[in-house]
Backbone bond lengths (Angstrom), bond angles and torsions (degrees), N, CA, C in turn:
res aa  C-N    CA-C-N  psi(-1)  N-CA   C-N-CA  omega(-1)  CA-C   N-CA-C  phi
1 K - - - 1.451 - - 1.523 109.41 -
2 T 1.308 118.04 141.24 1.458 120.61 178.47 1.514 108.58 -130.56
3 A 1.332 115.94 155.48 1.464 122.35 177.27 1.494 108.72 -137.48
4 I 1.334 116.38 139.94 1.451 123.75 175.92 1.527 106.84 -120.82
5 A 1.335 117.10 127.23 1.455 121.02 -176.05 1.534 111.46 -106.46
6 R 1.329 115.10 140.77 1.475 121.59 170.39 1.508 105.79 -123.01
7 R 1.352 116.45 134.63 1.463 120.32 -177.64 1.517 110.46 -106.23
8 G 1.325 114.45 155.94 1.442 120.96 177.52 1.513 110.27 -162.21
9 S 1.333 116.28 166.87 1.482 119.02 177.14 1.515 107.38 -150.51
10 A 1.308 114.88 156.43 1.459 121.74 179.85 1.503 108.25 -157.76
11 V 1.353 115.52 156.71 1.469 119.43 174.18 1.527 107.79 -98.82
12 R 1.354 115.92 123.13 1.459 121.46 179.25 1.508 107.87 -128.95
13 N 1.319 116.02 124.57 1.475 121.18 -179.62 1.517 112.00 52.97
14 G 1.319 116.64 38.75 1.440 120.50 178.42 1.516 115.74 78.61
15 L 1.310 117.02 0.16 1.475 121.96 -178.85 1.523 109.54 -111.95
16 L 1.300 115.50 141.48 1.469 120.31 176.75 1.517 108.20 -79.32
17 A 1.314 115.80 118.25 1.458 120.95 176.38 1.503 108.92 -106.56
18 R 1.301 115.79 126.26 1.464 120.43 177.15 1.516 107.29 -108.10
19 S 1.300 114.83 142.65 1.451 118.02 -178.96 1.527 110.37 -132.84
20 V 1.278 115.42 150.96 1.453 122.51 172.97 1.531 104.98 -129.68
21 E 1.312 115.38 121.71 1.469 121.01 176.59 1.500 106.00 -99.27
22 V 1.302 117.01 127.52 1.438 122.55 -177.52 1.523 109.92 -119.35
23 G 1.330 114.10 119.70 1.475 119.33 172.56 1.521 108.60 -94.70
24 V 1.307 116.56 132.08 1.481 120.03 -174.22 1.513 110.16 -120.87
25 N 1.317 115.99 130.75 1.441 123.15 169.20 1.537 107.05 -98.44
26 L 1.318 116.87 104.09 1.447 119.66 -175.49 1.511 113.35 -75.56
27 G 1.343 116.49 -18.05 1.470 118.43 -179.41 1.523 110.40 57.71
28 N 1.304 115.11 -135.26 1.481 118.79 176.20 1.515 109.53 -82.06
29 F 1.300 117.79 129.66 1.444 119.75 179.99 1.519 111.31 -125.17
30 R 1.327 113.72 152.33 1.475 120.41 -174.67 1.535 112.55 -84.21
31 F 1.343 116.14 -31.07 1.442 120.87 -174.96 1.533 108.82 -111.22
32 S 1.300 116.40 -175.76 1.473 119.48 176.29 1.553 106.98 -65.94
33 I 1.312 116.88 158.26 1.467 121.06 -178.03 1.544 110.82 -60.24
34 E 1.311 116.69 -35.17 1.464 120.60 179.74 1.529 110.57 -65.81
35 E 1.354 116.12 -43.68 1.462 120.05 -179.58 1.528 110.15 -68.05
36 E 1.324 118.25 -41.44 1.468 121.48 177.87 1.534 109.52 -59.86
37 A 1.334 117.43 -43.25 1.475 121.42 -179.02 1.515 110.56 -65.50
38 R 1.322 116.47 -39.99 1.479 120.56 179.84 1.554 109.43 -66.41
39 L 1.290 117.76 -42.66 1.489 121.08 179.51 1.531 110.47 -66.38
40 F 1.321 117.50 -41.72 1.456 121.13 177.92 1.508 110.97 -63.24
41 A 1.329 117.86 -43.32 1.467 122.03 179.99 1.518 110.27 -62.01
42 A 1.320 117.56 -41.88 1.487 120.72 179.22 1.541 110.47 -64.00
43 R 1.317 118.37 -41.86 1.469 120.52 177.49 1.517 111.33 -65.09
44 L 1.333 116.77 -43.71 1.442 120.99 178.97 1.507 112.29 -62.03
45 E 1.341 116.82 -43.15 1.460 122.18 179.70 1.552 109.99 -60.73
46 R 1.327 117.19 -47.16 1.478 120.01 177.85 1.529 110.81 -61.00
47 Y 1.311 118.05 -42.74 1.468 122.43 179.97 1.529 110.43 -59.47
48 L 1.357 116.55 -47.41 1.460 120.74 -178.57 1.526 111.90 -67.05
49 E 1.341 117.83 -40.05 1.440 121.47 179.11 1.532 111.72 -60.11
50 I 1.310 116.49 -42.18 1.483 120.96 -179.88 1.516 111.36 -64.42
51 R 1.306 118.01 -35.77 1.453 122.49 -173.88 1.518 115.11 -99.73
52 S 1.320 117.05 5.97 1.455 120.62 179.97 1.524 110.75 -99.63
53 P 1.342 116.56 154.58 1.492 119.34 176.42 1.535 110.14 -60.24
54 I 1.333 114.74 152.80 1.482 120.05 178.35 1.519 108.49 -58.89
55 G 1.294 116.95 136.86 1.476 122.34 179.33 1.512 112.98 95.60
56 T 1.328 117.02 -5.94 1.481 120.05 179.00 1.521 108.24 -77.93
57 V 1.312 115.52 133.39 1.461 121.99 174.80 1.516 107.82 -95.79
58 V 1.302 115.89 122.11 1.465 122.48 -179.90 1.512 109.56 -106.24
59 V 1.335 116.15 122.93 1.434 120.43 177.36 1.524 107.63 -128.30
60 V 1.291 117.21 123.21 1.472 122.34 177.21 1.505 107.84 -107.66
61 R 1.309 117.42 124.56 1.454 122.84 178.61 1.499 110.34 -117.52
62 I 1.285 118.25 141.28 1.445 123.10 174.14 1.525 105.80 -101.06
63 I 1.319 115.61 121.05 1.486 119.29 -178.75 1.519 110.19 -120.10
């Protein structure tokens, strides 16, 4: 599995919001595409929470 990240930032409601858009090539997957996406999002969310400053809200969305 591979992931390519694009970064961006914007000011929303007076707060700086930073975003990372990740495109994923799942290749061969063991579960349904929806389940693979959900599992990947959960792993990515945990990874970002661990490496983000305290007080950062991490939200991973599958679009």
